[in-house]
Steps between C-alpha positions, in 0.01 A plus 500: 500500500293318758714631784469857386130475470479366851711780637274758340200320635643495849567879477145564377350303786718684754393846380134394489513389860678821600238715324213317670669532837529874460149544360316315776593739784398803290167344412443402857584855612253646256229273636568595866196629685483881516425477871847353551655797315289748695608341827870463429560769241252785569693758298507276196132421544411870517693579184359206304139487608407849626703745297460285194123508528501875563706565191270284294176650633624863505448571131143374521436706814657810351299448188182486706592816688581676177164394361325635809697826473394537137137431594517755780664754270215480250239675719757761605591568138132523406434737791790720393369505145150595613620777734505852347838631398624808682624786290511270199435589135146625459430472871379839629547422869421861601143451375437206735506433873821354638325192644405390149861382470618183671748499652478862609790696344761593760707739288418867440299545179522820296293635212493838328312638202441830324239629252578797278267691264653816350277746311602812306266734314534815290272739314270743688668378817848356535615284782549154643342258737686250713301199609705247691470243774752301700464217751734304728399184688706326770402172667649306789308190607138615561578871508468712183589869470373685190581854384322664207545847350305655213531839330295666227632849433407725208668830417370701201535851349257673267588733212533799732746315721260452791593188694270252676582196709296196598655277759387169649727289718438213738718286722392189687685271738346186646621232740323166464505185712353181353278308742396205281502409130196730455503760780746777578514812714643829375577847629612790287534867417379694193612850399342691207534836329224599256521853363184468286294421813686760709657235727845611607553203731281203585618256768327170575610245758310170486496140627279208404449142380539356150361184339570307177174345381701291255860498382588264213745510208208611280358785709474651847254720689600702808303715748630735770297696759643738757435799719718807515541869567532769233639854509472740205679832457387734220650756264455873569201529264289278728621689805410836342157415354372237745697591810620140547868418543480133591263223602548178702256211540479116518455304176428148373737372232403213265713345226423228245722350230439238232752360252464233231772354278318471167803335337863457598562851359169686532346603834217717630503684833219690675543711816234680703564726801257706706552728802186586696490782753344392830422858608303744289659776293344826372379559146546859377290693248525853363243751626358805322792713613752268338626362829524132589297388799434166668177349368483156666723218628560154349706184554750557224666211315757471225567198284747399230462224245777375268460255212823389334589263219865396485727311265812337648799528268730310738541468875640857518289694247128546441275744313185603690198693371281628782199717577468674837184666632496719815172604659435744788146506641542855636766699312586861563305768310617539138657149511319223310442167675658261245843474340605249233847408381593258222865413443740243358803433720820300492564295816851395597534251788772297664 
């Protein structure tokens, strides 16, 4: 029993000594100076001390960079949120200057709308009246091209079958270049036919400068002043009685527009336009013999004022009630100076 115990004790002592002998070199190796490793084992030193530190510090560094990126993204996101949306829901870009939008839209923008007011009557006279208007607006960067056409045509017959026709048509094209967020320059052409006022053709070429006094989501006020040249050609009645076939002269053209969004659905729009002749034109009166003669000369002017109240059904449809007044300071004989039109129209836009 004693011998066995001693043998086991001898074995235990032998393995203890062996374990200590193996452990000491490892411990001593671990406590070696890093300068020794760097000098004799540069590759090992690089892997242990340099790459190891990089891998440990990288997450913290990346986290810092990510934090900075998030901080930098906040102003950009806020700026994008504050910038007006282009061609977005409820955003009538064609009513504003292009430089109101940041960044400036690079793609071609398109808008079209039409107003239609049909009227039919019967009784002592039977007939119809077509009152319609169409507009197309194209924009590329700062350049905006607008086309507008309007027609008001009435055809009636009385009980005897006699037919009468009233015809008013106008077409306008303008090319606009935006200078700043408030100023723009515009050139254009206006054509009119007005049977009531004996105007077979009226041509006006103009160019001028426009200004937005204010332009906010609530309301906007716009002014435009230009100079131009006008040519009028008349129906045969004017040629026969007054011996005038046409007239050409320089004019001043002024336009003003105000719009306010009363609610998200209800809006009010006011438009005023005046064309002033620079040269004088004759005023005719009837003499004792029943002939028309020139009495004196005046600087003739004509103005139009429109007041409209609209209700937006959705972004494509609206109902508009409007009153239009036309005034001519020097109309032809037998033609009164003022015309008034009240109508309710359906507007379709896209």
